[in-house]
C-alpha positions in Angstrom: 12.2 9.7 -7.8 8.7 9.3 -7.0 7.9 6.9 -4.1 4.4 6.0 -6.2 4.5 4.6 -9.5 3.3 1.8 -11.7 5.4 -1.1 -12.6 5.3 -4.4 -14.6 5.9 -7.7 -12.7 6.1 -11.1 -14.5 3.2 -9.5 -17.3 1.4 -7.7 -14.1 0.8 -4.1 -13.5 1.0 -3.1 -9.8 1.7 0.1 -8.1 4.6 0.3 -6.3 4.6 2.6 -3.2 7.8 3.2 -1.0 7.1 4.4 2.3 10.3 3.4 4.0 11.9 7.2 5.3 9.4 9.5 4.1 8.7 12.1 6.3 4.8 13.0 7.1 4.9 15.2 4.2 6.0 13.0 1.8 3.4 10.3 3.3 0.6 12.4 2.9 1.5 13.4 -0.7 2.7 9.5 -1.6 -1.3 8.6 -0.4 -2.6 12.0 -2.6 -0.7 10.6 -5.6 -1.5 7.2 -5.4 -4.8 7.3 -4.9 -5.3 9.6 -8.2 -3.6 6.8 -10.1 -5.4 4.2 -8.6 -8.6 6.1 -9.2 -8.1 5.8 -12.6 -8.4 2.1 -13.3 -11.0 -0.7 -13.7 -12.9 -1.4 -10.4 -11.5 -4.5 -8.9 -8.0 -4.9 -10.5 -5.4 -2.7 -9.1 -2.7 -5.0 -7.2 -0.9 -3.0 -4.7 2.7 -3.5 -3.1 3.7 -0.9 -0.4 7.3 -1.5 0.8 8.4 0.1 4.4 10.8 0.0 7.1 12.4 1.0 10.1 11.7 4.7 9.2 8.0 4.4 8.1 5.0 7.1 9.4 2.4 5.1 10.0 -0.9 7.0 11.0 0.1 10.7 11.1 -3.7 11.2 10.4 -5.1 8.1 11.2 -8.9 9.0 9.8 -7.1 10.3 6.2 -5.6 7.2 6.4 -8.6 5.0 6.9 -10.6 7.4 4.5 -8.0 6.6 1.9 -8.4 2.8 2.4 -11.8 2.8 2.0 -12.2 5.1 -1.4 -10.0 3.2 -3.0 -11.3 -0.4 -2.2 -13.6 -1.0 -5.2 -10.3 -0.4 -7.6 -8.2 -3.0 -5.6 -7.6 -6.4 -6.4 -4.9 -7.4 -4.0 -3.0 -5.6 -1.6 0.2 -6.6 0.3 2.5 -4.8 2.8 6.1 -5.6 3.4 9.2 -4.7 5.1 7.5 -3.8 8.0 8.7 -4.1 11.2 6.3 -6.6 13.6 5.2 -3.9 15.6 4.3 -1.7 13.1 3.1 -4.2 11.3 0.3 -5.1 14.2 -0.5 -1.3 14.2 -1.0 -1.0 10.6 -3.2 -4.2 10.4 -5.5 -3.1 13.3 -5.9 0.3 11.6 -7.1 -1.1 8.7 -9.2 -4.1 9.9 -12.5 -1.8 10.7 -12.1 -0.4 7.0 -13.1 -4.0 5.5 -9.4 -3.9 3.3 -7.8 -7.3 3.3 -3.8 -6.6 3.3 -1.2 -9.5 3.1 2.2 -8.9 5.3 5.1 -10.0 4.3 8.7 -9.7 5.4 10.4 -9.0 2.1 9.4 -7.2 -1.5 10.3 -10.6 -3.0 8.1 -12.8 -0.6 5.1 -10.1 -1.6 5.5 -10.2 -5.4 5.4 -14.1 -5.4 1.9 -13.3 -3.8 0.5 -10.8 -5.3 1.2 -12.4 -8.9 -1.1 -14.8 -8.7 -4.1 -12.8 -8.0 
């Protein structure tokens, strides 16, 4: 099963990325696959939800991750991340901040979806 795919939620098209308990190789593949999918969409149209957890490999390659965020930015309308433990969420926000991307953090997928569909 793919860790990245488009889905529909309450009539909104959302790219969903599952980064929980994935290896470094899976994480890098997810970034590549999602970038290809995102950059085929209309600018400022993509709603993105990233779901992580205790086993999330944050920042295997910080520069690659920051470049991924910068290059996708023109296509993103709104992004959320959910399920990260507090320490990983703080680290994630610190790495994302210099890219200019705004990512909302939520504890659960339900909270994340509810916020995302209002965009």
